[in-house]
C-alpha positions as CSV (number, residue, x, y, z in Angstrom):
1,M,-30.4,-48.1,24.9
2,S,-31.3,-50.7,22.2
3,Q,-29.9,-50.6,18.7
4,I,-33.3,-49.9,17.2
5,T,-33.8,-46.9,19.5
6,Q,-30.4,-45.4,18.5
7,I,-31.4,-45.7,14.8
8,V,-34.7,-43.9,15.4
9,I,-33.0,-41.0,17.2
10,F,-30.4,-40.7,14.4
11,F,-33.0,-40.3,11.7
12,A,-35.0,-37.9,13.8
13,V,-32.0,-35.6,14.1
14,L,-31.6,-35.5,10.4
15,I,-35.3,-34.9,9.6
16,I,-36.2,-32.2,12.1
17,P,-33.8,-29.5,10.7
18,L,-35.0,-30.3,7.1
19,N,-38.6,-29.8,8.2
20,A,-37.6,-26.6,10.0
21,Q,-36.2,-25.2,6.7
22,K,-39.1,-26.2,4.4
23,N,-40.4,-22.6,4.2
24,I,-37.0,-21.0,3.4
25,L,-36.4,-20.1,-0.3
26,P,-33.4,-21.5,-2.0
27,P,-30.5,-19.1,-2.8
28,K,-31.4,-18.7,-6.5
29,A,-35.0,-17.7,-5.6
30,I,-33.7,-15.1,-3.1
31,E,-31.4,-13.6,-5.8
32,D,-34.4,-13.3,-8.2
33,R,-36.3,-11.2,-5.6
34,L,-33.4,-8.8,-4.8
35,P,-33.1,-5.4,-6.5
36,A,-30.7,-5.2,-9.4
37,R,-28.3,-2.8,-7.6
38,I,-27.9,-5.2,-4.6
39,L,-27.1,-8.0,-7.0
40,I,-24.5,-5.9,-8.7
41,R,-22.9,-5.1,-5.4
42,K,-22.9,-8.8,-4.5
43,E,-21.4,-9.7,-7.9
44,I,-18.7,-7.1,-7.6
45,A,-17.9,-8.1,-4.0
46,L,-17.5,-11.7,-5.0
47,Q,-14.6,-10.7,-7.3
48,P,-11.3,-10.5,-5.5
49,S,-10.7,-6.8,-5.1
50,P,-7.2,-5.4,-5.4
51,Q,-6.0,-4.4,-2.0
52,L,-5.1,-0.7,-2.2
53,G,-2.5,0.7,0.2
54,T,-3.9,2.7,3.1
55,S,-0.8,4.3,4.4
56,T,0.6,5.9,1.3
57,R,-0.7,7.5,-1.9
58,L,1.8,5.8,-4.1
59,K,0.7,2.3,-3.1
60,A,-2.8,3.1,-4.4
61,K,-1.3,4.6,-7.6
62,E,0.7,1.5,-8.1
63,V,-2.2,-0.9,-8.0
64,L,-4.9,1.2,-9.6
65,K,-3.9,4.5,-11.3
66,E,-7.1,5.2,-13.2
67,E,-10.0,7.0,-11.6
68,H,-11.9,5.0,-9.0
69,I,-13.8,5.1,-5.8
70,Q,-13.1,2.8,-2.8
71,L,-15.5,2.1,0.0
72,K,-14.6,1.5,3.6
73,D,-15.5,-2.2,3.2
74,G,-12.9,-2.6,0.5
75,D,-15.2,-2.5,-2.6
76,I,-13.7,-0.7,-5.6
77,F,-15.6,0.9,-8.5
78,R,-13.8,2.0,-11.6
79,G,-15.4,4.7,-13.7
80,K,-15.7,8.5,-13.3
81,F,-16.8,11.0,-10.7
82,S,-19.9,12.8,-12.0
83,G,-21.1,14.9,-9.1
84,F,-21.6,15.5,-5.4
85,N,-24.8,16.4,-3.5
86,L,-24.7,17.3,0.2
87,T,-28.0,15.5,0.9
88,E,-27.7,12.5,-1.4
89,G,-23.9,11.8,-1.7
90,V,-21.4,10.9,-4.4
91,Y,-22.6,10.4,-8.0
92,W,-20.5,7.8,-9.8
93,K,-20.6,6.6,-13.4
94,H,-19.5,3.0,-13.9
95,P,-19.0,1.8,-17.6
96,H,-21.1,-1.4,-16.9
97,I,-23.7,-0.1,-14.5
98,S,-26.8,1.9,-15.3
99,P,-28.1,4.2,-13.9
100,E,-25.2,5.9,-12.2
101,L,-24.5,5.0,-8.6
102,I,-25.4,7.2,-5.7
103,I,-23.0,6.5,-2.8
104,N,-23.4,7.7,0.8
105,P,-20.2,9.6,1.7
106,E,-20.2,7.9,5.2
107,H,-19.2,4.7,3.4
108,V,-16.5,6.2,1.1
109,K,-12.9,5.7,1.9
110,H,-11.4,7.8,-1.0
111,I,-11.9,8.9,-4.5
112,Q,-9.0,8.7,-6.9
113,L,-9.3,11.5,-9.5
114,T,-7.5,12.2,-12.8
115,P,-5.6,15.4,-12.1
116,R,-4.6,18.0,-14.7
117,E,-1.2,19.6,-14.5
118,T,-0.8,23.2,-15.7
119,T,2.1,25.1,-17.1
120,K,1.9,27.6,-14.2
121,E,2.3,24.8,-11.7
122,L,5.7,23.9,-13.2
123,D,7.0,27.3,-13.9
124,Y,6.9,29.1,-10.5
125,N,8.7,28.5,-7.2
126,P,6.2,28.3,-4.5
127,T,6.4,29.1,-0.8
128,K,5.4,26.0,1.3
129,V,3.0,26.6,4.2
130,T,2.5,23.9,6.8
131,L,-0.4,24.1,9.3
132,F,-0.7,22.6,12.8
133,S,-3.6,20.5,11.4
134,G,-1.2,18.7,9.1
135,D,-2.4,20.6,6.0
136,E,0.3,21.8,3.5
137,L,-0.3,24.4,0.9
138,S,2.1,25.9,-1.7
139,G,1.9,29.2,-3.6
140,E,3.2,32.7,-4.0
141,L,3.5,34.5,-0.7
142,K,1.8,37.9,-1.1
143,S,1.5,39.4,2.3
144,M,0.6,38.9,6.0
145,A,-1.3,41.5,8.1
146,D,-3.8,41.5,10.9
147,G,-3.2,37.8,11.6
148,V,-4.0,36.6,8.1
149,L,-1.5,35.3,5.5
150,K,-2.4,35.7,1.8
151,L,-1.2,33.0,-0.5
152,D,-1.7,33.1,-4.3
153,T,-2.2,29.6,-5.7
154,W,-2.7,28.2,-9.2
155,Y,-5.3,25.7,-7.8
156,G,-7.4,27.9,-5.5
157,G,-6.7,31.6,-6.4
158,Q,-5.9,33.7,-3.3
159,I,-6.2,31.7,-0.1
160,D,-6.4,33.5,3.3
161,I,-4.8,31.5,6.1
162,K,-5.1,32.3,9.8
163,Q,-1.6,33.1,11.2
164,S,-2.5,31.2,14.4
165,S,-3.0,28.0,12.3
166,I,0.5,28.2,10.7
167,K,3.2,25.9,11.9
168,S,6.0,26.8,9.5
169,L,6.8,28.8,6.3
170,I,9.5,27.8,3.8
171,P,9.9,30.7,1.4
172,S,10.7,30.3,-2.2
173,F,14.2,31.2,-3.5
174,T,13.2,33.2,-6.6
175,S,16.3,35.4,-6.4
176,L,18.5,32.4,-7.4
177,K,18.8,31.7,-11.1
178,T,17.0,28.6,-12.4
179,V,18.8,26.7,-15.1
180,Y,16.2,24.0,-15.7
181,Q,12.7,23.1,-14.6
182,G,10.6,20.2,-15.8
183,P,10.3,17.7,-17.4
184,K,7.9,19.2,-19.9
185,N,8.8,17.3,-23.0
186,I,11.3,14.7,-24.2
187,N,13.1,16.8,-26.8
188,D,16.4,17.1,-25.0
189,W,16.4,13.8,-23.0
190,T,18.2,10.6,-23.9
191,F,16.6,7.3,-23.1
192,Y,18.4,4.0,-22.8
193,D,16.6,0.6,-23.0
194,P,18.6,-2.2,-21.3
195,S,16.5,-5.0,-22.9
196,S,17.4,-4.0,-26.4
197,G,20.5,-1.9,-25.8
198,Q,18.9,0.9,-27.8
199,I,19.6,4.6,-27.1
200,F,17.1,7.2,-28.1
201,S,19.0,10.5,-28.1
202,K,17.8,14.0,-27.9
203,L,16.0,15.6,-30.7
204,G,17.8,19.0,-30.5
205,E,16.4,22.4,-31.0
206,N,13.1,23.0,-32.9
207,P,12.4,19.4,-33.7
208,K,9.9,18.6,-36.4
209,T,6.5,17.2,-35.3
210,Q,7.2,14.0,-37.1
211,E,10.5,13.5,-35.2
212,I,8.8,14.1,-31.9
213,E,6.1,11.6,-32.7
214,T,8.6,9.0,-33.9
215,K,10.6,9.3,-30.7
216,K,7.6,9.0,-28.5
217,K,6.5,5.9,-30.3
218,Q,9.9,4.3,-30.0
219,I,10.1,5.1,-26.3
220,N,6.6,3.9,-25.6
221,L,7.1,0.7,-27.5
222,A,10.6,-0.1,-26.0
223,H,10.4,-2.3,-23.0
224,G,12.0,-0.8,-19.9
225,T,12.6,2.8,-20.9
226,W,11.5,5.7,-18.8
227,K,8.2,7.2,-20.0
228,L,7.0,10.8,-19.7
229,N,3.5,10.9,-18.2
230,N,1.9,14.1,-17.0
231,G,5.1,15.8,-16.1
232,S,6.7,12.7,-14.5
233,F,9.3,10.2,-15.7
234,E,8.1,6.7,-14.8
235,T,9.7,3.3,-15.0
236,K,9.3,-0.2,-13.6
237,T,12.4,-1.9,-15.1
238,S,15.9,-2.2,-13.7
239,Q,18.8,-0.6,-15.5
240,S,16.5,1.7,-17.5
241,R,18.1,5.2,-17.8
242,V,17.1,8.7,-18.7
243,G,19.4,11.7,-18.8
244,R,20.4,14.9,-20.6
245,Q,23.4,17.2,-21.1
246,F,23.5,20.9,-20.3
247,K,25.6,23.5,-22.1
248,E,26.8,24.8,-18.8
249,L,26.0,24.6,-15.1
250,P,26.6,27.0,-12.2
251,E,29.8,26.5,-10.2
252,R,27.6,26.2,-7.2
253,M,24.4,24.4,-8.1
254,Q,21.4,22.7,-6.5
255,L,19.6,19.7,-8.0
256,D,16.1,19.2,-6.6
257,F,13.4,16.6,-7.6
258,D,10.3,14.9,-6.3
259,L,10.7,11.1,-5.9
260,D,7.9,8.6,-5.5
261,W,8.3,4.9,-5.3
262,S,6.6,1.6,-4.4
263,S,7.8,-1.1,-2.2
264,Y,11.6,-0.9,-2.4
265,L,13.6,2.0,-3.9
266,N,17.0,1.7,-5.5
267,L,18.0,4.7,-7.7
268,Y,21.3,5.9,-9.0
269,I,21.7,9.7,-9.7
270,N,24.7,10.7,-11.8
271,F,25.4,14.4,-11.8
272,L,28.3,16.3,-13.5
273,T,28.5,13.3,-15.9
274,D,29.8,13.1,-19.4
275,K,28.1,9.8,-20.3
276,L,24.4,9.1,-20.6
277,D,24.3,5.4,-21.4
278,S,26.2,4.2,-18.3
279,Y,26.4,5.2,-14.7
280,S,30.0,3.8,-14.2
281,K,31.9,4.1,-17.5
282,G,32.5,7.8,-17.6
283,N,33.3,10.8,-15.4
284,S,30.7,11.7,-12.8
285,Y,29.5,11.7,-9.2
286,C,26.9,9.1,-8.5
287,L,24.5,9.2,-5.5
288,R,23.2,5.7,-4.8
289,L,19.9,6.0,-3.0
290,N,17.8,3.3,-1.5
291,T,15.1,3.2,1.2
292,S,17.6,2.9,4.0
293,Y,21.0,4.5,3.0
294,A,22.6,6.9,0.6
295,Y,26.1,6.3,-0.8
296,L,28.3,8.8,-2.9
297,Y,30.6,7.4,-5.5
298,K,33.0,9.1,-7.9
299,Y,33.7,7.6,-11.3
300,S,36.8,8.6,-13.3
301,L,38.0,7.7,-16.8
302,Q,41.8,7.6,-16.9
303,N,43.8,6.4,-19.9
304,G,40.6,4.9,-21.3
305,I,40.0,2.8,-18.1
306,A,37.0,3.5,-16.0
307,G,37.1,3.2,-12.2
308,G,35.1,4.2,-9.2
309,R,35.5,4.7,-5.5
310,N,33.3,5.3,-2.5
311,M,33.4,8.9,-1.3
312,G,33.5,8.3,2.5
313,S,30.9,6.9,4.7
314,N,27.3,6.4,3.8
315,V,24.3,8.1,5.5
316,R,21.1,6.6,6.9
317,V,18.1,8.2,5.2
318,N,15.2,5.9,6.4
319,L,12.9,6.8,3.4
320,T,10.4,4.2,4.4
321,S,9.1,6.4,7.2
322,L,8.3,9.2,4.7
323,G,5.4,7.4,3.0
324,N,6.9,6.6,-0.4
325,H,7.5,10.2,-1.3
326,A,10.4,12.6,-0.7
327,R,11.9,15.8,-2.0
328,I,15.5,15.2,-2.8
329,S,18.1,18.0,-2.9
330,I,21.7,17.6,-3.9
331,R,23.9,20.7,-3.6
332,I,27.3,20.9,-5.3
333,D,30.2,23.3,-5.0
334,R,32.6,22.4,-7.8
335,K,35.3,24.8,-6.7
336,K,35.4,23.4,-3.1
337,N,34.6,19.8,-4.2
338,I,31.7,19.7,-1.7
339,I,28.5,17.7,-2.2
340,A,25.6,17.9,0.3
341,L,22.4,15.9,0.6
342,Y,19.0,17.1,1.8
343,V,15.8,15.2,2.1
344,N,12.6,17.1,2.6
345,E,14.6,20.3,3.4
346,K,16.5,18.4,6.2
347,F,20.3,18.4,5.9
348,L,21.7,14.8,6.1
349,K,25.3,14.6,4.9
350,K,28.2,16.5,3.5
351,W,30.9,14.8,1.4
352,T,34.3,16.4,0.4
353,D,36.2,15.2,-2.6
354,T,39.8,15.2,-1.5
355,Q,41.2,14.1,-4.8
356,R,43.1,16.8,-6.7
357,E,41.8,15.9,-10.1
358,G,38.3,17.1,-10.6
359,L,35.8,16.2,-13.2
360,P,36.2,17.4,-16.8
361,A,34.8,20.9,-17.5
362,N,32.4,19.4,-20.1
363,A,30.9,17.0,-17.6
364,N,27.5,18.8,-17.3
365,G,25.1,15.9,-17.6
366,L,22.4,14.4,-15.4
367,L,21.5,10.7,-15.5
368,F,18.9,8.7,-13.5
369,T,19.2,4.9,-13.5
370,S,16.6,2.7,-11.9
371,M,18.1,-0.4,-10.2
372,S,14.9,-2.2,-9.3
373,S,11.8,-3.5,-11.0
374,N,9.5,-1.5,-8.7
375,L,7.7,1.7,-9.8
376,I,9.8,4.9,-9.6
377,E,8.5,8.4,-10.5
378,L,10.6,11.6,-11.0
379,S,8.9,15.0,-11.2
380,H,9.5,18.7,-10.6
381,I,13.2,18.4,-11.5
382,K,14.9,21.7,-10.9
383,I,18.5,22.8,-11.4
384,S,19.4,26.2,-10.0
385,E,22.2,28.3,-8.5
386,W,23.1,27.6,-4.9
387,N,24.3,30.1,-2.3
388,G,26.9,27.6,-0.9
389,K,25.7,27.8,2.7
390,L,25.6,24.7,4.8
391,P,24.6,24.1,8.4
392,D,27.1,25.1,11.1
393,G,26.9,22.8,14.1
394,N,27.9,25.6,16.4
395,K,24.9,27.7,15.6
396,S,21.4,27.4,17.0
397,T,18.9,26.0,14.5
398,T,16.1,25.1,16.9
399,Q,13.4,27.0,18.8
400,N,11.8,26.6,22.2
401,G,8.2,26.9,20.8
402,T,7.2,29.9,22.8
403,E,8.4,32.4,20.2
404,D,8.4,32.7,16.4
405,F,11.7,31.6,15.0
406,V,13.6,32.6,11.8
407,L,16.4,30.5,10.3
408,F,18.6,32.2,7.8
409,A,20.4,30.7,4.8
410,N,23.8,31.1,6.6
411,E,22.2,29.1,9.6
412,D,22.0,32.2,11.8
413,S,18.7,32.5,13.7
414,V,16.6,34.9,15.6
415,S,13.6,34.5,17.9
416,G,10.7,36.9,18.5
417,K,7.4,37.7,17.0
418,L,6.4,37.7,13.3
419,V,4.4,40.9,12.9
420,G,3.7,40.9,9.2
421,I,5.0,40.4,5.6
422,E,5.0,43.1,2.9
423,N,6.9,43.9,-0.3
424,G,9.3,40.9,0.0
425,K,10.2,41.6,3.6
426,I,9.0,40.3,7.0
427,K,8.5,42.6,10.0
428,F,10.0,40.8,12.9
429,K,9.9,42.0,16.5
430,T,12.7,41.1,18.9
431,T,13.4,42.1,22.4
432,F,15.5,45.0,21.0
433,A,13.5,46.3,18.1
434,E,11.2,45.6,15.2
435,I,13.4,44.9,12.2
436,P,12.7,44.3,8.4
437,I,14.2,41.1,7.0
438,P,14.4,40.3,3.3
439,I,12.6,37.0,2.6
440,Q,15.3,35.8,0.2
441,T,17.7,35.5,3.1
442,I,15.4,33.2,5.1
443,T,15.4,29.4,4.9
444,R,12.5,28.7,7.3
445,I,10.1,30.4,9.7
446,N,8.8,28.3,12.6
447,M,5.8,29.7,14.4
448,A,5.2,29.6,18.1
449,H,3.0,26.8,19.3
450,R,-0.1,28.8,19.5
451,N,-2.4,26.1,18.3
452,P,-0.5,22.8,18.5
453,T,-3.5,20.5,19.1
454,A,-5.4,21.5,16.0
455,T,-6.7,18.5,14.0
456,P,-9.2,18.1,11.2
457,A,-12.7,17.8,12.6
458,K,-14.6,14.5,12.2
459,G,-16.6,14.4,9.0
460,T,-14.1,16.4,7.0
461,V,-12.3,15.3,3.8
462,R,-8.6,15.6,3.0
463,A,-7.8,16.6,-0.5
464,I,-4.4,15.6,-1.8
465,L,-2.9,17.9,-4.4
466,H,-1.4,16.7,-7.6
467,K,2.3,15.8,-7.6
468,T,2.7,16.3,-3.8
469,Q,2.0,20.0,-3.9
470,G,0.3,19.6,-0.5
471,Q,-3.0,18.8,1.0
472,V,-6.0,20.7,2.4
473,S,-8.8,19.5,4.7
474,G,-12.3,20.7,5.5
475,S,-16.0,20.1,5.2
476,I,-17.4,20.0,1.7
477,R,-19.8,22.9,1.2
478,S,-20.3,22.2,-2.5
479,W,-18.7,20.2,-5.4
480,K,-20.0,21.0,-8.9
481,N,-18.8,22.3,-12.2
482,G,-15.2,21.2,-11.5
483,K,-14.9,23.3,-8.3
484,I,-14.7,22.0,-4.7
485,S,-15.7,24.4,-1.9
486,L,-14.1,23.4,1.4
487,E,-14.6,25.1,4.8
488,S,-12.2,24.9,7.8
489,D,-11.2,26.9,10.8
490,S,-7.8,27.6,9.2
491,L,-8.9,28.7,5.8
492,G,-12.5,29.7,6.2
493,A,-14.4,29.0,2.9
494,A,-12.1,28.3,-0.1
495,L,-12.9,27.3,-3.6
496,F,-10.5,24.9,-5.4
497,D,-10.0,23.5,-8.9
498,Q,-11.0,19.9,-8.9
499,N,-8.3,19.2,-11.5
500,A,-5.6,20.1,-9.0
501,F,-6.4,17.1,-6.8
502,E,-5.4,13.5,-7.4
503,R,-7.2,12.1,-4.4
504,I,-10.1,12.9,-1.9
505,E,-10.0,11.0,1.4
506,F,-13.2,11.0,3.4
507,D,-13.8,11.1,7.1
508,N,-10.4,11.9,8.4
């Protein structure tokens, strides 16, 4: 092939594609012909969207806490939920988009709402009901008869649950005295800011409005202190501390709280402490808790010199597998010098203080210290009396799945059939007889595996209750005027307060 022929072929290759594209509009002309909404979607999509966590609720809260909707393709729209129509979809108001968006639910991943906490939610001790579907509901157990359990809730009124759908019941312990439940305000709490070394002490009884506002302003302006937000203490700064003293505590006591975190957790919990500005310079027990292990230390002040020691071996907790949320329970018997740790109602470890010298009688404080810069949230803090019972390894605490199973507070157990619940007692049928059992003596009821394969049907939503009070799933029948009507095989049709939910997940 001659050189001239090669040149001719080369230019032909360049020219032909150009001629083939002569009738195609340039990109700008295409954009001018597109509807405004499509352009807005394109514009938003071009912006790097924050990647919300898909496995845990806390990861989403960490990145974007305000109200938003996320689509399955990753697009995120801030704004406010304004309505839901079964035929059209989700109505969404965006501050910079007019008119409001109408989004097909098939393309929605989740809606993050702005929940509202009520006084009733904090003040009562609910029974926890877990279903085979994975749903969890909490409320006041009223009765169970004819295969239906009645649960009175602050977020959905009375809910009727099919007994065949129930996997387990954890009754409330209303018979035990509650010493403290909150946090509801900052009046009696002490805040320590490590960046400035400032200590904001408690306000005392009946503080003036001006005093409360001044303290709130100081806490909110101070870098690194814990902040009270919708019934939760929150911090993102290492060494920040929040605590309070109590006039007196039970000899046998139980400390419970909800714990949420992002990424890595490292939290120190000092209890029976006499110092609120340090975890190591006073007298106290200190549970050091991270995502993998728990350690128990004892700090003592002798002749003005502070010292600490490890109280035996650590225990593996593996909190990473729990989805960045756990219910922590520390149980203390001051007379026997016993400390026990439970996570999500599961017993993990017992420590015994073999030292003769105990902690001072006035060491009645509680102190939380964050040891990382990751988000930590504390909520539903409760201090109550404890019955002193711990698991006995020689007793049966498991079931075979073919019968209903009752586990008592003393770790005794019985198998049979749960017939009903009435007037604070369960009717339980064994091979020998039908016996009444007071609910306050029961730790857990596991139901026989009557419906172990139940799962939410395709096209249902999962509604996550505020502050980990549980979750419910079902098909949306209606959603208007702040009320969500969900229908499922387990609950039938139930009406819920929208303000109770922090998140609605679609197509689960």
